[in-house]
N, C-alpha and C positions, 0 to 999 in steps of 0.2 A: 229610599229612597228617596233626586231631585227627584216619587213614588217609590221607586227603588229601581234595583237594578233594573235602577234606575232604576228610580229614582230612583238595576243599576239603574241608572240614572234614574230612576225614579224620576220625579218630576223636577224639576227645574233642573242641584246642583247637583255626576258624576254621578246619575243613578237613576234610575227609575225604570227598572225593567219589570214590567207587569206581564205575567204569563197567562193568567186566567182569562178566558174569553167571556165568562159570565160571572156576575157578582150578585151576592145575596143582598137584600136590603139591610142597611145598617139599623141597629136598634139602640134605644137609649137605656142607660143605666142610671136610675135616680140616685141622688145622694142620700141614701137612707142611713139611719143609725145602725151601727154594727154591734154585734154581740161581743161579750168579753173575750170570746175565743176567736173572733174574726174582726179585722180592721181593714181599711182600704186606703191605698195611696195612689195618687195620680201624678205621673211624671212624663215629661217630654224630653227626649234626647236625640232628636234626629230620626233616623230610620227605626220605625217601631219593630221591624223584624229583629234587629240587633238588640234592642232594649228588652224585648220579650225573651230572647235567648239568655241574656245576662241574668235576668231575675228568676227565671224558672229553675235555675240551678242553685238558688239560695235556700239554705235550710230555714224552714218556718214560713216560706211562701207557699200558699195553697194553689193559687192559679194566677195566670197573667193573661190579659186580653189586650190585643192591639185595637186602637181606635182613635177617636178625635175628640178634642175638648177645647174650650175657650173661644169658640166662634159664635156667629150670629145666625147660622143656618141650621134648622132642625133636620135631623136625619140626613146628614150630608153623605155624599158618595165619595169614593176615593178620587174620582176624576175631578170633582168640584174642589176638594181639599188640595189636591196636588197642583191645581191651577192657581192656587192662592186667592180664591175669590170668596171664601167663607169666613176667614179670620180664625179658623181652627188650627190647632197644633196637631201634628201626628204624635200620638201619645200612647201610654199603656196604663191599664188599670191593674194594680197589684193587690190581691187579696192575701193577707198574711195573718199569722197567729201571733199576737203581741206577747204571748207567754213564751214564745221561742225566739222572736226577733222584734226589736223595738222599731218605732218609726225613725228614730235617730239613725239606726243602722241601715234602714232602707234608704235614707238620704245619703248616708256615707257611701253606699254602693252606687248611688246615682252619680256622685262626683267622679268616681273612678271610671265611669263609662261615657263621659262627655268631654268636650273641649271647652273649658270655661271661658276662653278668650274669644270664641267665634260668635260674633253677633249676627252674622249673615246666614246662619244655618248650622249644620253640623257636618264636618268632614266634606264629602263631595256633594252633599245635598244642600242646596242653597235656596233661600226663600223663607218668608215668615213662618210657613207651615213646618219648617224643620228646625226652628229655634229651640234651644234648651230652656226648660222652665220646670219649676215645682208648683203643684196646685194643691195647697193644704185644704183639707175639708173642715177642720175645726180650729179653734183658737190655739189649742195645744199644739197641733201640727204646725200652725203658722209660727209659733214661737220657736219651735225646733228648727224649722227651715231657715228662718231669718238669722237665728243664732249660728247655724252651720255656715251660712254664707259669710257672715261677719267674721267668723273665725278664720275662714280660708282667706278672706281679704286681708286680715291682720298679719297673716304669715308672709305677705309680700313675696309669694312664690313665683308669681307670674309678672312679666314686664308689662302686659296689657291688663286693663281693668276687667274684672269678672263681669260678664254680660248676662249671666243667667237671671231670668225673671222669676219672681215669686208672685203668683196670681191666685186669687181665691177660686177654688174649684167651682165649676158650673156643671151642667149636664154632660156626661160622658157618653159618646155614641160608639158602640162597637163597630169595628171595620168589617168589611165583607169577609165571608168565610174563608176565601182563598188566602187571605192575609194571616189568618190565625195559624200559629205554629209553622210559619213558612220555612224556618230553618230545618224543621223535621221533614216536611213534605218535599222540599226541593233542596236537599243538602249540597249537591254539587254547585248548582247555580247560586245558592246563597253564599257559600264559601268564596266563590269567585267574586261575587258582588262585594262582599265585605272587604276582601283584600284589594280589589280594584278601586274601591272607594277610599282606601287608605285609613280605614278606621283603626284597625289593630296597630298599624305602624304609628299613627299619630298618638294613640293612647299610650303606647310604650314610650314615645318621645316626651309626652307631657308628664306622665306619672312614674315612669321608670328612669328615664334619663333626661330630666328637664333641661339640662345644659346642652344636650345634643339636639340642635334644631336648625333647620334651614329657614331662610327668611324669604317671605313673599315679596314681590315687587312693591306692594303697598306698605311694607313694614311689618305686616302681621307674621304669625308663625305658621309654618307649613309642615307637613309630614316629612320625616326623614325616611326616604324610600331606600330600597336596596341599591339604587343607582346613585342618588344624591348623597354626597358626603356631608357629615355634620359641619355646620358653619358655612356651607357653600351658599353664596348669595346669588339668587336668580337675577338675570339681566333686567334692568329697569324698564326695558322696552317691551316686556311681556304684558302688554295691556292693550285694550282696544282703543284705536283712534276715534275721532269724531266721524259721524256718518259722511259729512261732506268730504272729508279727507279720503275715506274709503272709496267713495265714488270716483275720485280722481286717480287713486293708486291701483285699484283692482280692475281687472277686465270685466266686461259685462257678465260673463259666465261666473267668474269668481265671486262677484257681488251677489248674483242671483242665488248661488249655492250657499254661501256663508251667511248672508243677511236675510234671504227670503226662502230658506229651506228648499232650494231648487235641487234638481238631480240631473247629472250629465247623461248623455247617451252611452250605453255600454259599448265597449270596444272602440269608442271614439273619444277617448280621453287620454291624458298624457302619461299616466303611470300604470295603466292596467297591465302592460307587458314589460314593465321595468324590472330588470334582473340584477342591476348593479348593487353592490353593498353600500349601505348608508342609512340615513334616517329621514323621516318625513316630519316636517314641522308645520305648525299652523301658518297659513299664508298671510294672516292678519297680524298675529302677535309674534310668531317665531317660536312659541313654546313647543318642546319636543312631544311628538304624539306616537309615532310608530317606528319600528326598526325593520330593516330588510331581513333580519334574522327570524322574524315572526311572519313574514309575508309568504303567501302560498297561492298556487294557481287554483282559483275557485271555479273557473269556467264561466263566470257571470259577466265578464267584461269590465269589471271594476277592480281596483286594487283591494286585496283582502288580506286581513291579518288575524292571527289567532289571539292576540292580546296587545295591549298598549305598551309602548316603551316606558312611559312615565304615567302611572295610574293617577297621580295627583293632578294631572292636566286634563283628565277625561271625566266627563260626567254623562249620565244617561237619564232620559226622561221618557215618559209614555207618549207615544204619537198615535192619535186616533184619526188622522186624516185619511182620505181615500177609502173610507168605509172599512177600515181594518185597524187592528191594534198592533203596533210595532214598537220597538225600543230605539228611540233616536239617540245618537251620539253627538255630543257637543264638546267643544274645548272649554276649559274652566276660565282662563284669564280673558280670552277674547270673546267667549260665548259664540263661537262660530258653529254653524251647523256643519257637521262633517259627513254624516251618513247614518247608517243603522247597524245594529248588532243582532245576529241571529244564532240560533242554537244548532245549526247544521254544519259546524266547522270540524276540522280534524283534531286529533289529539295534539297536545295534552289537555287543552281547555275545552274542546268541543264547541268553540265559539267561532263565528265568522264576523269580524268587523269589516263591513262592506262600506268603503269610503269613496268619496268623490275626489278625483285628482285635483279639481279646481280649488278645493279647500286646503290643499297642502302644497308645500314646496319641498322638493327632494334635495338633500345635501349629500353628495358622494363621500365615502369614507375618507378619501384623501383631502377633502376640504373641511372636514368637521373641526379639526383643531383650530384652523385659521378663523372659522366662523364662531368659535366660542363653545363648541359642543364636544370638546375633548373628553369630558367626563363619561361620555357614552361610547367611546371607542372600543372598550373591552367588550361591551354588550354586542356591538355590531360584529366585531372580529371573532367572537365566540362561535358564530355560525359557520 
């Protein structure tokens, strides 16, 4: 997770969804010498839920713990780390048997579970706390980690420089109990977060079909989703204008909602009762967000959807305002506040993306081709 699902959205980036209402105090794991039968590796690859799952299935790994490393705050909480105020990375501690698996293989597994080109975080989770990095404990581990990165760089496999850091390990703090084995405790929500974050799709694009990639507006590489065809270039306008420009082009309500996390009145907004076929795009950037095919009558007075149209354009983060914990939904390119996602939706996802009409613009199906959204016609018409 930008925490996870959220950070889905987890905290910051297309993620950070935190469901536990109470958290246990994090505890520290000293960097003690390991016995011949046990060694320890520290890795950061974005969402620690996903990294934990990836390593617990590896032969020779005894245990995996989600936590925080590399920061300046002792005993940090998830809220502190996800807000990016501690300097910590969201990371995992891997305890392994070196007689069964070497540290070099641990590092090899690491590469196949990250996006080496993303310096802003990992997948939908953006922010320094979601950067990828290796944290060697010893000189021997340092040599292995640096050699592995140099080897990958020498292959010239990626058009962008490899941004993964190699940092000397410091104290590792285990995350709150509800984060441990999250993929086992909350399998449905976890799977939806992982898909919605674009992690599996992006990893397949990077390590399976490196040549099949879509291009972000900033020139970076993005996930090839089920909707976006390989090689399809996103419109250059899918980015956030300056604040002064937004104040001139948006209505007061649109500005309040997207830039100040405001909320419209129920049943008194533009799209709560919209039944036409089409798509909903970010009012600021134009990036596709939701489809009429996934819209349903929630009875809340706000437009509600069971899932995003383009998961690569959605991120989630934890929202603790108003004395409650919710999962905020934001757009990726414009970073617009859109609304919140809840677990009381209908099948097939069981989710309710409760959005503000003021954060979106509706494009009827008959105008989609003309406005450059023809790639989504099949998705809309399938309903």
